[in-house]
A tleap script that builds the chain and sets N, CA, C and O, in Angstrom:
source leaprc.protein.ff14SB
mol = sequence {
  NMET ILE ALA LEU ASP THR ASN VAL LEU ALA
  ARG TYR LEU LEU ASP ASP GLU PRO ARG GLN
  SER ALA ALA ALA ARG ARG LEU LEU ALA ARG
  ALA GLU ALA ARG PHE SER VAL PRO ILE THR
  LEU THR LEU GLU LEU ALA TRP VAL LEU LYS
  SER ARG SER VAL PRO ARG GLY ALA VAL VAL
  ASP ALA LEU ARG GLY LEU ALA ALA LEU PRO
  ASN VAL GLN LEU GLN PHE PRO GLU VAL VAL
  SER VAL ALA LEU GLN LEU ALA GLU ARG GLY
  LEU GLU ILE ALA ASP ALA LEU HIE LEU ALA
  MET SER ARG ARG ALA GLU ARG PHE VAL SER
  PHE ASP GLU GLN PHE ILE ARG GLN ALA ARG
  LYS LEU ALA THR THR PRO ALA VAL GLN ARG
  CVAL
}
set mol.1.N position { 11.062 15.335 -10.585 }
set mol.1.CA position { 10.359 14.220 -9.959 }
set mol.1.C position { 10.334 13.060 -10.947 }
set mol.1.O position { 10.045 13.238 -12.130 }
set mol.2.N position { 10.640 11.881 -10.446 }
set mol.2.CA position { 10.658 10.670 -11.258 }
set mol.2.C position { 9.548 9.755 -10.760 }
set mol.2.O position { 9.518 9.393 -9.583 }
set mol.3.N position { 8.646 9.384 -11.644 }
set mol.3.CA position { 7.583 8.433 -11.284 }
set mol.3.C position { 8.136 7.017 -11.423 }
set mol.3.O position { 8.814 6.690 -12.396 }
set mol.4.N position { 7.835 6.204 -10.446 }
set mol.4.CA position { 8.340 4.831 -10.414 }
set mol.4.C position { 7.246 3.844 -10.812 }
set mol.4.O position { 6.070 4.057 -10.517 }
set mol.5.N position { 7.638 2.780 -11.474 }
set mol.5.CA position { 6.706 1.711 -11.815 }
set mol.5.C position { 6.747 0.656 -10.708 }
set mol.5.O position { 7.721 0.549 -9.963 }
set mol.6.N position { 5.676 -0.110 -10.624 }
set mol.6.CA position { 5.568 -1.157 -9.610 }
set mol.6.C position { 6.737 -2.128 -9.682 }
set mol.6.O position { 7.262 -2.540 -8.648 }
set mol.7.N position { 7.151 -2.498 -10.890 }
set mol.7.CA position { 8.213 -3.488 -11.009 }
set mol.7.C position { 9.535 -2.995 -10.430 }
set mol.7.O position { 10.321 -3.801 -9.932 }
set mol.8.N position { 9.795 -1.701 -10.482 }
set mol.8.CA position { 11.018 -1.145 -9.886 }
set mol.8.C position { 10.964 -1.297 -8.366 }
set mol.8.O position { 11.928 -1.735 -7.738 }
set mol.9.N position { 9.830 -0.931 -7.794 }
set mol.9.CA position { 9.699 -1.040 -6.335 }
set mol.9.C position { 9.636 -2.495 -5.879 }
set mol.9.O position { 10.150 -2.830 -4.812 }
set mol.10.N position { 9.017 -3.355 -6.670 }
set mol.10.CA position { 8.982 -4.778 -6.331 }
set mol.10.C position { 10.397 -5.355 -6.311 }
set mol.10.O position { 10.747 -6.109 -5.403 }
set mol.11.N position { 11.209 -5.006 -7.307 }
set mol.11.CA position { 12.599 -5.492 -7.322 }
set mol.11.C position { 13.357 -4.939 -6.112 }
set mol.11.O position { 14.137 -5.657 -5.486 }
set mol.12.N position { 13.129 -3.678 -5.788 }
set mol.12.CA position { 13.780 -3.041 -4.636 }
set mol.12.C position { 13.411 -3.758 -3.334 }
set mol.12.O position { 14.278 -4.020 -2.500 }
set mol.13.N position { 12.135 -4.072 -3.163 }
set mol.13.CA position { 11.677 -4.673 -1.910 }
set mol.13.C position { 11.914 -6.176 -1.834 }
set mol.13.O position { 12.246 -6.698 -0.770 }
set mol.14.N position { 11.747 -6.874 -2.950 }
set mol.14.CA position { 11.866 -8.331 -2.938 }
set mol.14.C position { 13.300 -8.822 -3.117 }
set mol.14.O position { 13.650 -9.915 -2.671 }
set mol.15.N position { 14.124 -8.007 -3.771 }
set mol.15.CA position { 15.510 -8.391 -4.045 }
set mol.15.C position { 15.563 -9.783 -4.673 }
set mol.15.O position { 16.340 -10.640 -4.252 }
set mol.16.N position { 14.725 -9.988 -5.685 }
set mol.16.CA position { 14.568 -11.314 -6.275 }
set mol.16.C position { 15.166 -11.464 -7.675 }
set mol.16.O position { 15.238 -12.576 -8.198 }
set mol.17.N position { 15.581 -10.395 -8.263 }
set mol.17.CA position { 16.227 -10.416 -9.582 }
set mol.17.C position { 17.531 -9.638 -9.419 }
set mol.17.O position { 17.507 -8.408 -9.402 }
set mol.18.N position { 18.657 -10.318 -9.298 }
set mol.18.CA position { 19.899 -9.645 -8.911 }
set mol.18.C position { 20.223 -8.354 -9.667 }
set mol.18.O position { 20.488 -7.330 -9.037 }
set mol.19.N position { 20.207 -8.381 -10.998 }
set mol.19.CA position { 20.586 -7.161 -11.742 }
set mol.19.C position { 19.534 -6.065 -11.590 }
set mol.19.O position { 19.873 -4.905 -11.354 }
set mol.20.N position { 18.259 -6.429 -11.725 }
set mol.20.CA position { 17.207 -5.409 -11.598 }
set mol.20.C position { 17.107 -4.889 -10.166 }
set mol.20.O position { 16.895 -3.696 -9.947 }
set mol.21.N position { 17.258 -5.781 -9.203 }
set mol.21.CA position { 17.195 -5.353 -7.801 }
set mol.21.C position { 18.328 -4.385 -7.488 }
set mol.21.O position { 18.115 -3.378 -6.813 }
set mol.22.N position { 19.521 -4.682 -7.968 }
set mol.22.CA position { 20.672 -3.790 -7.761 }
set mol.22.C position { 20.434 -2.439 -8.430 }
set mol.22.O position { 20.743 -1.396 -7.854 }
set mol.23.N position { 19.888 -2.456 -9.640 }
set mol.23.CA position { 19.598 -1.202 -10.349 }
set mol.23.C position { 18.549 -0.386 -9.602 }
set mol.23.O position { 18.665 0.836 -9.508 }
set mol.24.N position { 17.531 -1.049 -9.072 }
set mol.24.CA position { 16.493 -0.348 -8.307 }
set mol.24.C position { 17.084 0.260 -7.040 }
set mol.24.O position { 16.762 1.396 -6.692 }
set mol.25.N position { 17.947 -0.482 -6.347 }
set mol.25.CA position { 18.597 0.044 -5.131 }
set mol.25.C position { 19.461 1.257 -5.461 }
set mol.25.O position { 19.436 2.253 -4.737 }
set mol.26.N position { 20.226 1.178 -6.551 }
set mol.26.CA position { 21.072 2.315 -6.953 }
set mol.26.C position { 20.212 3.535 -7.262 }
set mol.26.O position { 20.526 4.651 -6.847 }
set mol.27.N position { 19.125 3.311 -7.996 }
set mol.27.CA position { 18.251 4.426 -8.354 }
set mol.27.C position { 17.687 5.094 -7.110 }
set mol.27.O position { 17.771 6.315 -6.974 }
set mol.28.N position { 17.120 4.319 -6.209 }
set mol.28.CA position { 16.497 4.895 -5.011 }
set mol.28.C position { 17.513 5.476 -4.035 }
set mol.28.O position { 17.153 6.273 -3.169 }
set mol.29.N position { 18.774 5.087 -4.168 }
set mol.29.CA position { 19.826 5.621 -3.299 }
set mol.29.C position { 20.316 6.995 -3.754 }
set mol.29.O position { 21.065 7.656 -3.036 }
set mol.30.N position { 19.899 7.422 -4.934 }
set mol.30.CA position { 20.329 8.735 -5.436 }
set mol.30.C position { 19.683 9.828 -4.590 }
set mol.30.O position { 18.498 10.126 -4.742 }
set mol.31.N position { 20.462 10.412 -3.714 }
set mol.31.CA position { 19.947 11.401 -2.762 }
set mol.31.C position { 19.371 12.638 -3.453 }
set mol.31.O position { 18.442 13.259 -2.938 }
set mol.32.N position { 19.913 12.994 -4.605 }
set mol.32.CA position { 19.444 14.208 -5.291 }
set mol.32.C position { 18.142 13.980 -6.056 }
set mol.32.O position { 17.477 14.943 -6.437 }
set mol.33.N position { 17.776 12.739 -6.284 }
set mol.33.CA position { 16.567 12.426 -7.044 }
set mol.33.C position { 15.337 12.446 -6.148 }
set mol.33.O position { 15.420 12.161 -4.954 }
set mol.34.N position { 14.206 12.784 -6.734 }
set mol.34.CA position { 12.912 12.758 -6.035 }
set mol.34.C position { 11.999 11.826 -6.818 }
set mol.34.O position { 11.913 11.899 -8.043 }
set mol.35.N position { 11.314 10.940 -6.081 }
set mol.35.CA position { 10.484 9.921 -6.707 }
set mol.35.C position { 9.041 10.061 -6.242 }
set mol.35.O position { 8.771 10.379 -5.084 }
set mol.36.N position { 8.123 9.815 -7.169 }
set mol.36.CA position { 6.703 9.839 -6.813 }
set mol.36.C position { 6.114 8.446 -6.981 }
set mol.36.O position { 6.474 7.693 -7.886 }
set mol.37.N position { 5.188 8.131 -6.066 }
set mol.37.CA position { 4.525 6.830 -6.074 }
set mol.37.C position { 3.023 7.085 -6.051 }
set mol.37.O position { 2.485 7.450 -5.006 }
set mol.38.N position { 2.327 6.901 -7.179 }
set mol.38.CA position { 0.877 7.111 -7.212 }
set mol.38.C position { 0.154 6.094 -6.326 }
set mol.38.O position { 0.664 5.004 -6.068 }
set mol.39.N position { -1.017 6.462 -5.874 }
set mol.39.CA position { -1.809 5.576 -5.014 }
set mol.39.C position { -2.113 4.254 -5.725 }
set mol.39.O position { -2.162 3.203 -5.086 }
set mol.40.N position { -2.313 4.305 -7.029 }
set mol.40.CA position { -2.599 3.075 -7.775 }
set mol.40.C position { -1.405 2.129 -7.740 }
set mol.40.O position { -1.573 0.911 -7.686 }
set mol.41.N position { -0.204 2.689 -7.771 }
set mol.41.CA position { 0.994 1.880 -7.697 }
set mol.41.C position { 1.141 1.271 -6.307 }
set mol.41.O position { 1.576 0.127 -6.175 }
set mol.42.N position { 0.784 2.024 -5.273 }
set mol.42.CA position { 0.832 1.494 -3.905 }
set mol.42.C position { -0.063 0.262 -3.797 }
set mol.42.O position { 0.331 -0.749 -3.215 }
set mol.43.N position { -1.255 0.349 -4.352 }
set mol.43.CA position { -2.181 -0.778 -4.341 }
set mol.43.C position { -1.612 -1.958 -5.134 }
set mol.43.O position { -1.620 -3.093 -4.657 }
set mol.44.N position { -1.127 -1.690 -6.324 }
set mol.44.CA position { -0.582 -2.771 -7.146 }
set mol.44.C position { 0.627 -3.410 -6.468 }
set mol.44.O position { 0.788 -4.629 -6.522 }
set mol.45.N position { 1.471 -2.613 -5.837 }
set mol.45.CA position { 2.641 -3.145 -5.144 }
set mol.45.C position { 2.219 -4.063 -3.998 }
set mol.45.O position { 2.813 -5.122 -3.796 }
set mol.46.N position { 1.202 -3.661 -3.256 }
set mol.46.CA position { 0.698 -4.521 -2.179 }
set mol.46.C position { 0.216 -5.854 -2.752 }
set mol.46.O position { 0.481 -6.907 -2.171 }
set mol.47.N position { -0.489 -5.819 -3.884 }
set mol.47.CA position { -0.958 -7.050 -4.524 }
set mol.47.C position { 0.206 -7.926 -4.981 }
set mol.47.O position { 0.185 -9.143 -4.799 }
set mol.48.N position { 1.223 -7.296 -5.576 }
set mol.48.CA position { 2.389 -8.054 -6.040 }
set mol.48.C position { 3.066 -8.742 -4.856 }
set mol.48.O position { 3.406 -9.923 -4.929 }
set mol.49.N position { 3.258 -8.009 -3.778 }
set mol.49.CA position { 3.912 -8.600 -2.603 }
set mol.49.C position { 3.071 -9.744 -2.035 }
set mol.49.O position { 3.604 -10.794 -1.675 }
set mol.50.N position { 1.758 -9.536 -1.958 }
set mol.50.CA position { 0.873 -10.592 -1.463 }
set mol.50.C position { 0.945 -11.816 -2.373 }
set mol.50.O position { 0.986 -12.948 -1.890 }
set mol.51.N position { 0.960 -11.596 -3.682 }
set mol.51.CA position { 1.017 -12.717 -4.626 }
set mol.51.C position { 2.331 -13.487 -4.505 }
set mol.51.O position { 2.412 -14.645 -4.915 }
set mol.52.N position { 3.336 -12.862 -3.957 }
set mol.52.CA position { 4.635 -13.513 -3.736 }
set mol.52.C position { 4.715 -14.105 -2.329 }
set mol.52.O position { 5.796 -14.440 -1.844 }
set mol.53.N position { 3.544 -14.228 -1.675 }
set mol.53.CA position { 3.425 -14.841 -0.344 }
set mol.53.C position { 4.115 -14.057 0.766 }
set mol.53.O position { 4.516 -14.628 1.781 }
set mol.54.N position { 4.250 -12.760 0.571 }
set mol.54.CA position { 4.783 -11.911 1.638 }
set mol.54.C position { 3.652 -11.712 2.644 }
set mol.54.O position { 2.565 -11.283 2.256 }
set mol.55.N position { 3.875 -12.011 3.926 }
set mol.55.CA position { 2.814 -11.849 4.926 }
set mol.55.C position { 2.358 -10.386 5.034 }
set mol.55.O position { 3.130 -9.456 4.797 }
set mol.56.N position { 1.093 -10.216 5.396 }
set mol.56.CA position { 0.502 -8.880 5.469 }
set mol.56.C position { 1.341 -7.929 6.323 }
set mol.56.O position { 1.573 -6.786 5.930 }
set mol.57.N position { 1.791 -8.390 7.472 }
set mol.57.CA position { 2.608 -7.529 8.342 }
set mol.57.C position { 3.882 -7.065 7.668 }
set mol.57.O position { 4.304 -5.922 7.843 }
set mol.58.N position { 4.496 -7.948 6.900 }
set mol.58.CA position { 5.714 -7.584 6.171 }
set mol.58.C position { 5.401 -6.617 5.031 }
set mol.58.O position { 6.204 -5.735 4.728 }
set mol.59.N position { 4.239 -6.779 4.400 }
set mol.59.CA position { 3.823 -5.826 3.353 }
set mol.59.C position { 3.624 -4.451 3.969 }
set mol.59.O position { 4.076 -3.447 3.420 }
set mol.60.N position { 2.948 -4.406 5.108 }
set mol.60.CA position { 2.742 -3.130 5.812 }
set mol.60.C position { 4.094 -2.490 6.133 }
set mol.60.O position { 4.302 -1.302 5.888 }
set mol.61.N position { 5.005 -3.288 6.682 }
set mol.61.CA position { 6.334 -2.762 7.019 }
set mol.61.C position { 7.072 -2.266 5.779 }
set mol.61.O position { 7.728 -1.226 5.821 }
set mol.62.N position { 6.966 -3.004 4.680 }
set mol.62.CA position { 7.642 -2.604 3.446 }
set mol.62.C position { 7.089 -1.288 2.921 }
set mol.62.O position { 7.851 -0.420 2.494 }
set mol.63.N position { 5.771 -1.135 2.949 }
set mol.63.CA position { 5.172 0.110 2.466 }
set mol.63.C position { 5.523 1.280 3.381 }
set mol.63.O position { 5.761 2.391 2.908 }
set mol.64.N position { 5.554 1.031 4.681 }
set mol.64.CA position { 5.980 2.090 5.614 }
set mol.64.C position { 7.446 2.463 5.386 }
set mol.64.O position { 7.810 3.638 5.428 }
set mol.65.N position { 8.266 1.467 5.149 }
set mol.65.CA position { 9.679 1.738 4.876 }
set mol.65.C position { 9.865 2.545 3.611 }
set mol.65.O position { 10.698 3.449 3.555 }
set mol.66.N position { 9.092 2.218 2.604 }
set mol.66.CA position { 9.132 2.964 1.352 }
set mol.66.C position { 8.724 4.417 1.592 }
set mol.66.O position { 9.372 5.340 1.101 }
set mol.67.N position { 7.646 4.609 2.347 }
set mol.67.CA position { 7.165 5.959 2.645 }
set mol.67.C position { 8.170 6.763 3.459 }
set mol.67.O position { 8.187 7.992 3.397 }
set mol.68.N position { 9.000 6.073 4.213 }
set mol.68.CA position { 9.978 6.752 5.072 }
set mol.68.C position { 11.241 7.186 4.327 }
set mol.68.O position { 12.043 7.959 4.853 }
set mol.69.N position { 11.413 6.689 3.109 }
set mol.69.CA position { 12.591 7.111 2.348 }
set mol.69.C position { 12.510 8.610 2.095 }
set mol.69.O position { 11.468 9.102 1.662 }
set mol.70.N position { 13.582 9.344 2.352 }
set mol.70.CA position { 13.511 10.809 2.264 }
set mol.70.C position { 13.248 11.360 0.872 }
set mol.70.O position { 12.778 12.490 0.734 }
set mol.71.N position { 13.543 10.581 -0.157 }
set mol.71.CA position { 13.361 11.081 -1.522 }
set mol.71.C position { 12.145 10.473 -2.220 }
set mol.71.O position { 11.995 10.599 -3.435 }
set mol.72.N position { 11.273 9.809 -1.442 }
set mol.72.CA position { 10.070 9.183 -2.014 }
set mol.72.C position { 8.835 9.916 -1.514 }
set mol.72.O position { 8.665 10.128 -0.313 }
set mol.73.N position { 7.981 10.296 -2.444 }
set mol.73.CA position { 6.740 10.995 -2.125 }
set mol.73.C position { 5.564 10.110 -2.537 }
set mol.73.O position { 5.309 9.930 -3.728 }
set mol.74.N position { 4.849 9.560 -1.557 }
set mol.74.CA position { 3.648 8.800 -1.860 }
set mol.74.C position { 2.504 9.759 -2.168 }
set mol.74.O position { 2.379 10.802 -1.526 }
set mol.75.N position { 1.680 9.415 -3.134 }
set mol.75.CA position { 0.456 10.173 -3.361 }
set mol.75.C position { -0.496 9.824 -2.219 }
set mol.75.O position { -0.651 8.653 -1.871 }
set mol.76.N position { -1.121 10.822 -1.649 }
set mol.76.CA position { -2.052 10.642 -0.529 }
set mol.76.C position { -1.406 9.896 0.643 }
set mol.76.O position { -1.919 8.862 1.069 }
set mol.77.N position { -0.295 10.405 1.165 }
set mol.77.CA position { 0.388 9.681 2.248 }
set mol.77.C position { -0.483 9.475 3.485 }
set mol.77.O position { -0.336 8.477 4.191 }
set mol.78.N position { -1.387 10.414 3.747 }
set mol.78.CA position { -2.260 10.258 4.919 }
set mol.78.C position { -3.245 9.111 4.711 }
set mol.78.O position { -3.590 8.410 5.663 }
set mol.79.N position { -3.691 8.920 3.494 }
set mol.79.CA position { -4.592 7.806 3.167 }
set mol.79.C position { -3.843 6.483 3.319 }
set mol.79.O position { -4.375 5.528 3.886 }
set mol.80.N position { -2.625 6.427 2.820 }
set mol.80.CA position { -1.822 5.208 2.935 }
set mol.80.C position { -1.577 4.893 4.409 }
set mol.80.O position { -1.635 3.732 4.813 }
set mol.81.N position { -1.309 5.902 5.201 }
set mol.81.CA position { -1.088 5.695 6.633 }
set mol.81.C position { -2.318 5.096 7.310 }
set mol.81.O position { -2.202 4.144 8.081 }
set mol.82.N position { -3.485 5.646 7.025 }
set mol.82.CA position { -4.732 5.114 7.586 }
set mol.82.C position { -4.946 3.679 7.113 }
set mol.82.O position { -5.303 2.808 7.906 }
set mol.83.N position { -4.731 3.437 5.841 }
set mol.83.CA position { -4.917 2.090 5.288 }
set mol.83.C position { -3.974 1.088 5.949 }
set mol.83.O position { -4.381 -0.034 6.252 }
set mol.84.N position { -2.744 1.472 6.172 }
set mol.84.CA position { -1.799 0.559 6.806 }
set mol.84.C position { -2.178 0.276 8.255 }
set mol.84.O position { -1.970 -0.833 8.747 }
set mol.85.N position { -2.726 1.258 8.927 }
set mol.85.CA position { -3.225 1.036 10.290 }
set mol.85.C position { -4.382 0.036 10.268 }
set mol.85.O position { -4.441 -0.863 11.107 }
set mol.86.N position { -5.294 0.190 9.319 }
set mol.86.CA position { -6.414 -0.755 9.190 }
set mol.86.C position { -5.917 -2.151 8.830 }
set mol.86.O position { -6.442 -3.145 9.332 }
set mol.87.N position { -4.916 -2.231 7.969 }
set mol.87.CA position { -4.353 -3.525 7.590 }
set mol.87.C position { -3.709 -4.208 8.793 }
set mol.87.O position { -3.819 -5.423 8.953 }
set mol.88.N position { -3.049 -3.438 9.623 }
set mol.88.CA position { -2.460 -4.011 10.840 }
set mol.88.C position { -3.531 -4.579 11.771 }
set mol.88.O position { -3.275 -5.497 12.549 }
set mol.89.N position { -4.714 -4.023 11.675 }
set mol.89.CA position { -5.811 -4.454 12.542 }
set mol.89.C position { -6.660 -5.548 11.902 }
set mol.89.O position { -7.655 -5.971 12.491 }
set mol.90.N position { -6.288 -6.017 10.701 }
set mol.90.CA position { -6.952 -7.179 10.139 }
set mol.90.C position { -7.525 -7.055 8.748 }
set mol.90.O position { -7.827 -8.075 8.129 }
set mol.91.N position { -7.690 -5.853 8.226 }
set mol.91.CA position { -8.236 -5.722 6.869 }
set mol.91.C position { -7.174 -6.068 5.825 }
set mol.91.O position { -5.980 -5.854 6.035 }
set mol.92.N position { -7.636 -6.604 4.704 }
set mol.92.CA position { -6.747 -6.780 3.568 }
set mol.92.C position { -6.283 -5.389 3.132 }
set mol.92.O position { -7.035 -4.421 3.243 }
set mol.93.N position { -5.061 -5.288 2.642 }
set mol.93.CA position { -4.514 -3.978 2.297 }
set mol.93.C position { -5.329 -3.304 1.200 }
set mol.93.O position { -5.566 -2.098 1.270 }
set mol.94.N position { -5.761 -4.046 0.196 }
set mol.94.CA position { -6.562 -3.442 -0.876 }
set mol.94.C position { -7.858 -2.886 -0.306 }
set mol.94.O position { -8.230 -1.752 -0.609 }
set mol.95.N position { -8.551 -3.670 0.515 }
set mol.95.CA position { -9.793 -3.184 1.135 }
set mol.95.C position { -9.523 -1.960 1.997 }
set mol.95.O position { -10.295 -1.002 1.992 }
set mol.96.N position { -8.425 -2.001 2.733 }
set mol.96.CA position { -8.076 -0.872 3.597 }
set mol.96.C position { -7.813 0.391 2.779 }
set mol.96.O position { -8.222 1.481 3.179 }
set mol.97.N position { -7.141 0.255 1.646 }
set mol.97.CA position { -6.900 1.418 0.785 }
set mol.97.C position { -8.198 1.945 0.192 }
set mol.97.O position { -8.419 3.156 0.150 }
set mol.98.N position { -9.056 1.042 -0.267 }
set mol.98.CA position { -10.342 1.477 -0.823 }
set mol.98.C position { -11.130 2.246 0.238 }
set mol.98.O position { -11.693 3.306 -0.036 }
set mol.99.N position { -11.159 1.707 1.428 }
set mol.99.CA position { -11.917 2.325 2.511 }
set mol.99.C position { -11.303 3.663 2.916 }
set mol.99.O position { -12.028 4.636 3.119 }
set mol.100.N position { -9.999 3.723 3.033 }
set mol.100.CA position { -9.328 4.970 3.403 }
set mol.100.C position { -9.537 6.045 2.331 }
set mol.100.O position { -9.673 7.224 2.659 }
set mol.101.N position { -9.562 5.650 1.063 }
set mol.101.CA position { -9.814 6.615 -0.014 }
set mol.101.C position { -11.259 7.104 -0.007 }
set mol.101.O position { -11.576 8.135 -0.600 }
set mol.102.N position { -12.128 6.364 0.664 }
set mol.102.CA position { -13.561 6.699 0.703 }
set mol.102.C position { -13.962 7.325 2.029 }
set mol.102.O position { -15.147 7.339 2.363 }
set mol.103.N position { -13.029 7.830 2.775 }
set mol.103.CA position { -13.295 8.282 4.149 }
set mol.103.C position { -14.340 9.386 4.249 }
set mol.103.O position { -14.915 9.579 5.320 }
set mol.104.N position { -14.598 10.103 3.186 }
set mol.104.CA position { -15.613 11.162 3.231 }
set mol.104.C position { -16.998 10.675 2.793 }
set mol.104.O position { -17.967 11.433 2.803 }
set mol.105.N position { -17.072 9.423 2.419 }
set mol.105.CA position { -18.351 8.851 1.972 }
set mol.105.C position { -19.267 8.606 3.169 }
set mol.105.O position { -18.810 8.429 4.298 }
set mol.106.N position { -20.545 8.601 2.896 }
set mol.106.CA position { -21.550 8.308 3.926 }
set mol.106.C position { -21.424 6.863 4.403 }
set mol.106.O position { -21.524 6.580 5.596 }
set mol.107.N position { -21.202 5.955 3.452 }
set mol.107.CA position { -21.003 4.541 3.767 }
set mol.107.C position { -20.316 3.878 2.588 }
set mol.107.O position { -20.225 4.445 1.498 }
set mol.108.N position { -19.841 2.686 2.823 }
set mol.108.CA position { -19.156 1.893 1.811 }
set mol.108.C position { -19.931 0.592 1.702 }
set mol.108.O position { -20.121 -0.091 2.708 }
set mol.109.N position { -20.385 0.230 0.505 }
set mol.109.CA position { -21.175 -0.991 0.360 }
set mol.109.C position { -20.377 -2.046 -0.392 }
set mol.109.O position { -19.574 -1.742 -1.274 }
set mol.110.N position { -20.624 -3.295 -0.014 }
set mol.110.CA position { -19.862 -4.403 -0.577 }
set mol.110.C position { -20.673 -5.693 -0.498 }
set mol.110.O position { -21.614 -5.803 0.289 }
set mol.111.N position { -20.295 -6.660 -1.323 }
set mol.111.CA position { -20.815 -8.017 -1.222 }
set mol.111.C position { -19.848 -8.905 -0.433 }
set mol.111.O position { -20.188 -10.041 -0.103 }
set mol.112.N position { -18.675 -8.412 -0.135 }
set mol.112.CA position { -17.621 -9.186 0.523 }
set mol.112.C position { -17.925 -9.320 2.015 }
set mol.112.O position { -17.673 -8.405 2.799 }
set mol.113.N position { -18.468 -10.472 2.390 }
set mol.113.CA position { -18.902 -10.692 3.776 }
set mol.113.C position { -17.755 -10.609 4.782 }
set mol.113.O position { -17.923 -10.071 5.876 }
set mol.114.N position { -16.611 -11.133 4.418 }
set mol.114.CA position { -15.467 -11.071 5.342 }
set mol.114.C position { -15.047 -9.619 5.578 }
set mol.114.O position { -14.789 -9.224 6.714 }
set mol.115.N position { -14.981 -8.843 4.527 }
set mol.115.CA position { -14.642 -7.419 4.621 }
set mol.115.C position { -15.664 -6.703 5.502 }
set mol.115.O position { -15.287 -5.918 6.372 }
set mol.116.N position { -16.940 -6.965 5.286 }
set mol.116.CA position { -18.002 -6.326 6.073 }
set mol.116.C position { -17.834 -6.662 7.548 }
set mol.116.O position { -17.897 -5.770 8.394 }
set mol.117.N position { -17.622 -7.939 7.870 }
set mol.117.CA position { -17.445 -8.356 9.274 }
set mol.117.C position { -16.230 -7.676 9.908 }
set mol.117.O position { -16.309 -7.158 11.021 }
set mol.118.N position { -15.112 -7.685 9.188 }
set mol.118.CA position { -13.892 -7.086 9.740 }
set mol.118.C position { -14.054 -5.583 9.935 }
set mol.118.O position { -13.631 -5.038 10.955 }
set mol.119.N position { -14.660 -4.917 8.970 }
set mol.119.CA position { -14.846 -3.468 9.078 }
set mol.119.C position { -15.778 -3.122 10.236 }
set mol.119.O position { -15.550 -2.149 10.955 }
set mol.120.N position { -16.817 -3.913 10.409 }
set mol.120.CA position { -17.725 -3.684 11.546 }
set mol.120.C position { -16.992 -3.867 12.861 }
set mol.120.O position { -17.147 -3.073 13.788 }
set mol.121.N position { -16.197 -4.912 12.932 }
set mol.121.CA position { -15.427 -5.184 14.150 }
set mol.121.C position { -14.502 -4.006 14.476 }
set mol.121.O position { -14.282 -3.683 15.644 }
set mol.122.N position { -13.970 -3.376 13.441 }
set mol.122.CA position { -13.048 -2.255 13.623 }
set mol.122.C position { -13.767 -0.908 13.723 }
set mol.122.O position { -13.132 0.117 13.972 }
set mol.123.N position { -15.090 -0.908 13.528 }
set mol.123.CA position { -15.889 0.333 13.553 }
set mol.123.C position { -15.272 1.388 12.629 }
set mol.123.O position { -14.987 2.511 13.045 }
set mol.124.N position { -15.077 1.004 11.388 }
set mol.124.CA position { -14.428 1.887 10.418 }
set mol.124.C position { -15.308 3.072 10.046 }
set mol.124.O position { -16.526 3.051 10.221 }
set mol.125.N position { -14.651 4.103 9.529 }
set mol.125.CA position { -15.336 5.248 8.957 }
set mol.125.C position { -14.845 5.379 7.525 }
set mol.125.O position { -13.651 5.571 7.298 }
set mol.126.N position { -15.750 5.277 6.552 }
set mol.126.CA position { -17.183 5.052 6.717 }
set mol.126.C position { -17.467 3.593 7.114 }
set mol.126.O position { -16.615 2.712 6.997 }
set mol.127.N position { -18.662 3.390 7.572 }
set mol.127.CA position { -19.102 2.034 7.904 }
set mol.127.C position { -19.237 1.232 6.612 }
set mol.127.O position { -19.585 1.774 5.563 }
set mol.128.N position { -18.958 -0.056 6.703 }
set mol.128.CA position { -19.101 -0.954 5.552 }
set mol.128.C position { -20.358 -1.769 5.749 }
set mol.128.O position { -20.560 -2.384 6.796 }
set mol.129.N position { -21.209 -1.767 4.721 }
set mol.129.CA position { -22.499 -2.451 4.803 }
set mol.129.C position { -22.695 -3.340 3.585 }
set mol.129.O position { -22.051 -3.170 2.550 }
set mol.130.N position { -23.613 -4.302 3.745 }
set mol.130.CA position { -24.008 -5.117 2.613 }
set mol.130.C position { -24.797 -4.264 1.618 }
set mol.130.O position { -25.447 -3.286 1.988 }
set mol.131.N position { -24.722 -4.654 0.369 }
set mol.131.CA position { -25.505 -3.980 -0.669 }
set mol.131.C position { -26.974 -4.217 -0.401 }
set mol.131.O position { -27.824 -3.739 -1.153 }
savepdb mol mol.pdb
quit
């Protein structure tokens, strides 16, 4: 199993640095190789894509595409799936991942009013409340 860094996946998805992007594509195309993607890297990758002005829907699609690669193993794939569903419904991807990772909690508290409103609108589990 080969653990991947965010910059490798960013080059693979953004195709913005010709030599590094080509190297990332070659690496991920190795059918015999198995790659792991920690949940922290999934979050950081979403932030990197957002910082590069990639629209939320395209970030969701990119993360789903990454998860669909036969030789890529996401850590907590069920959590990522739930988070991507929440992101499609309006939550920021980072908030959606935090919430999905907290699914067994009684509640999730925050000062972020927009997050609280969106989570209430979506009737998330756990519920998001003000501190």
